[in-house]
TORGUDO-145630 format. One line per field, with one value per residue (C-alpha): x, y, z; residue number from 1; residue in three letters. Coordinates in pm, 1 decimal. Example, Ala and Ser with C-alpha at 12.3 -4.5 7.8 and 13.67 -1.06 7.14 Angstrom:
px = (1230.0  1367.0)
py = (-450.0  -106.0)
pz = (780.0  714.0)
i = (1  2)
aa = (ALA  SER)
% end
This chain:
px = (-20858.2  -20784.9  -20411.7  -20305.4  -20127.8  -20018.7  -19828.4  -19490.8  -19339.1  -19173.6  -18933.0  -18684.8  -18679.7  -18570.8  -18262.5  -18129.6  -18023.6  -17864.3  -17657.0  -17333.8  -17031.5  -16737.8  -16384.6  -16025.2  -15734.5  -15522.3  -15798.4  -15828.5  -15463.5  -15362.8  -15654.2  -15839.7  -16150.2  -16413.8  -16554.9  -16444.1  -16578.7  -16423.8  -16366.4  -16180.7  -15962.8  -15893.5  -15789.9  -15587.4  -15397.6  -15336.8  -15184.3  -14984.4  -14825.5  -14736.4  -14617.9  -14386.2  -14239.8  -14195.7  -14017.6  -13789.5  -13700.7  -13537.8  -13440.4  -13235.5  -13167.0  -13053.0  -12773.7  -12642.7  -12719.2  -12589.6  -12734.0  -12738.2  -12848.9  -13119.7  -13119.6  -13149.0  -13427.2  -13618.6  -13688.6  -13698.6  -14019.4  -14112.2  -14297.9  -14475.7  -14649.3  -14724.8  -14922.4  -15130.7  -15161.2  -15286.0  -15543.8  -15712.7  -15754.2  -15889.0  -16175.0  -16242.0  -16306.7  -16515.1  -16729.2  -16778.4  -16900.7  -16638.0  -16345.4  -16052.1  -15827.2  -15921.9  -15692.0  -15435.1  -15669.6  -15368.0  -15111.1  -15235.5  -15046.2  -15210.1  -15555.6  -15580.9  -15473.6  -15716.5  -15988.4  -15914.0  -15876.7  -16246.6  -16397.3  -16265.9  -16195.2  -16499.3  -16785.0  -16978.1  -17006.6  -17316.6  -17527.3  -17662.3  -17462.3  -17354.6  -17113.7  -16881.3  -17035.1  -17200.1  -17106.8  -16911.7  -16824.3  -16603.3)
py = (1566.8  1914.6  2007.1  2157.5  2438.4  2502.4  2152.2  2251.7  2063.0  1763.0  1760.0  1967.4  1704.9  1466.1  1747.7  1750.3  1372.2  1471.0  1077.2  1079.8  893.7  799.3  842.4  650.6  772.2  740.6  952.3  1259.8  1310.1  1186.4  1277.4  1631.6  1523.4  1487.2  1705.1  1668.0  1828.6  2090.9  1829.9  1576.2  1927.2  1951.5  1622.6  1648.9  1951.8  1811.1  1486.8  1766.8  1919.2  1631.7  1379.5  1687.8  1770.2  1375.7  1354.9  1641.8  1561.6  1175.4  1368.4  1560.7  1224.8  1013.6  1311.7  1406.8  1855.3  1840.1  2072.9  2015.1  1660.4  1818.6  2060.0  1780.8  1544.2  1866.6  1935.2  1558.3  1592.6  1874.6  1830.8  1491.1  1724.3  2039.0  1789.7  1634.1  1974.0  2094.8  1788.5  1837.1  2201.7  2117.8  1938.1  2167.7  2416.0  2158.2  2122.2  2508.3  2489.1  2657.9  2570.0  2414.5  2702.9  2904.4  2772.1  3001.4  3297.0  3165.5  3344.3  3735.9  3903.4  3897.9  3913.3  3556.4  3364.9  3475.0  3416.4  3084.1  3016.2  3138.6  2950.4  2654.4  2597.1  2749.4  2793.2  2510.6  2269.4  2240.6  1976.3  1842.9  1721.9  2007.2  2057.8  1830.8  1570.1  1412.6  1489.9  1336.9  1158.8  1106.5)
pz = (18668.5  18782.3  18891.4  19244.3  19160.6  19517.5  19545.0  19495.6  19176.0  19190.2  18936.1  19148.3  19414.6  19220.5  19065.8  19420.6  19547.9  19850.9  19814.8  19932.7  19767.2  19962.6  19851.2  19883.3  20076.7  19718.0  19536.0  19870.3  19825.3  19474.1  19197.7  19104.0  19021.2  19265.8  19598.7  19954.7  20239.2  20510.6  20742.2  20547.5  20370.9  20771.3  20878.7  20499.7  20582.6  21042.3  20812.9  20570.1  20892.1  21092.7  20814.2  20730.5  21103.8  21117.6  20803.8  20895.7  21215.7  21046.0  20817.5  21057.8  21272.5  20957.1  20806.3  21171.2  21115.2  20708.0  20592.9  20170.6  20222.0  20420.8  20165.8  19859.8  20043.9  20170.3  19857.1  19654.1  19954.0  19874.4  19512.8  19631.0  19879.8  19700.0  19462.7  19724.1  19867.1  19533.3  19539.3  19796.9  19772.5  19422.7  19543.6  19853.6  19577.0  19384.5  19696.9  19689.0  19341.4  19201.0  18940.8  19067.7  18932.2  19237.8  19373.4  19210.0  19366.2  19681.6  19456.8  19619.3  19808.6  20197.0  20024.7  19835.9  20164.6  20413.2  20100.9  20020.7  20438.7  20474.1  20132.3  20182.2  20512.2  20704.3  20421.3  20303.4  20026.2  19836.2  19998.3  19689.9  19377.5  19193.1  18865.4  19064.4  19194.6  19459.6  19797.4  19991.5  20318.1  20593.9)
i = (1  2  3  4  5  6  7  8  9  10  11  12  13  14  15  16  17  18  19  20  21  22  23  24  25  26  27  28  29  30  31  32  33  34  35  36  37  38  39  40  41  42  43  44  45  46  47  48  49  50  51  52  53  54  55  56  57  58  59  60  61  62  63  64  65  66  67  68  69  70  71  72  73  74  75  76  77  78  79  80  81  82  83  84  85  86  87  88  89  90  91  92  93  94  95  96  97  98  99  100  101  102  103  104  105  106  107  108  109  110  111  112  113  114  115  116  117  118  119  120  121  122  123  124  125  126  127  128  129  130  131  132  133  134  135  136  137  138)
aa = (MET  SER  GLU  ASN  VAL  TYR  GLN  ALA  PRO  GLU  ALA  ASN  LEU  ALA  THR  ALA  SER  THR  GLU  THR  THR  THR  LEU  SER  MET  LYS  GLU  ILE  LEU  PHE  SER  PHE  LYS  GLY  ARG  ILE  PRO  ARG  LYS  THR  TYR  TRP  TYR  SER  PHE  LEU  GLY  ILE  ILE  VAL  ALA  SER  PHE  VAL  PHE  MET  PHE  VAL  VAL  ALA  LEU  LEU  THR  GLY  GLY  ASN  GLU  THR  ALA  ILE  SER  VAL  ILE  THR  LEU  ILE  PHE  TYR  ILE  PRO  LEU  MET  TRP  VAL  SER  LEU  ALA  VAL  GLN  VAL  LYS  ARG  TRP  HIS  ASP  ARG  ASN  LYS  SER  GLY  TRP  TRP  VAL  LEU  ILE  GLY  LEU  VAL  PRO  LEU  ILE  GLY  GLY  ILE  TRP  ALA  LEU  ILE  GLU  ASN  GLY  PHE  LEU  ALA  GLY  ASP  GLU  ALA  GLU  ASN  ARG  PHE  GLY  LYS  PRO  THR  SER  PHE)
% end
């Protein structure tokens, strides 16, 4: 029984699974585990922006333009908004097979924000399973 030396090994195909998983909205917005594709990343940030504008509009109407009340309510709203923003960014870094700590690159003046935008918003993630799990579908 001779082995065909020209045939590609099949063991590598078994480890490069292209199965996908799905995450719930709760997992996408509040968990720091898993991965999300670019589409989910952009939809999440679009949702955050729209929710922020609607929230601020409603707060301004309800408080009658009282600047102190608007400031306090905005600060209270800002904390969960930052959590959601960080959770979405960390999962996107995971999709790029990088640690979630890469979110700190945004703290580097000028270059950091551009780098994070290119990596998370425009570059594709791993198509196969990586150390952060299977790719997700939206």
